[in-house]
C-alpha positions, 0 to 999 in steps of 0.5 A: 297138872303135876306129877302128883295128880296125875298118879293119883288120877291114875290109881283111881281109874284103877280102883273104879275099873277094878269094881266095875270088874268085880260086879260086872262077875258078880252080875254074869254068876248071878245071871248064869245061876239065875238061868240054872235054876230057871231051868231046873224049876221048869224041869221039876214041874214039866218032868215031875223031876230032876234028871238029863233027860228032862232038862234036854226035853224042856231046853229043846221045847221051852221058848222062855229058856231059850230066850234066857239061853240066847240073851247077852250079858251086858258090859261084854259088847264094848271092849275096856281101853287100856289105861294111858 
């Protein structure tokens, strides 16, 4: 493999890693938004309105929200290897 092929392979790997990082970040934002939306929806349905007291009460008593809150985001358990 000549020097140009190695350089091209590194650039391709960096582009793929950048795309994966962007997609991962978008996934985290969607997951956090879903948790917040679910919390607000349950608060609204339970307390007939959204308030800080209602959110605290729902977070204390709703098992399904506990599961959402404690769920790990995929992809943050394996660190990315550095490019040689």
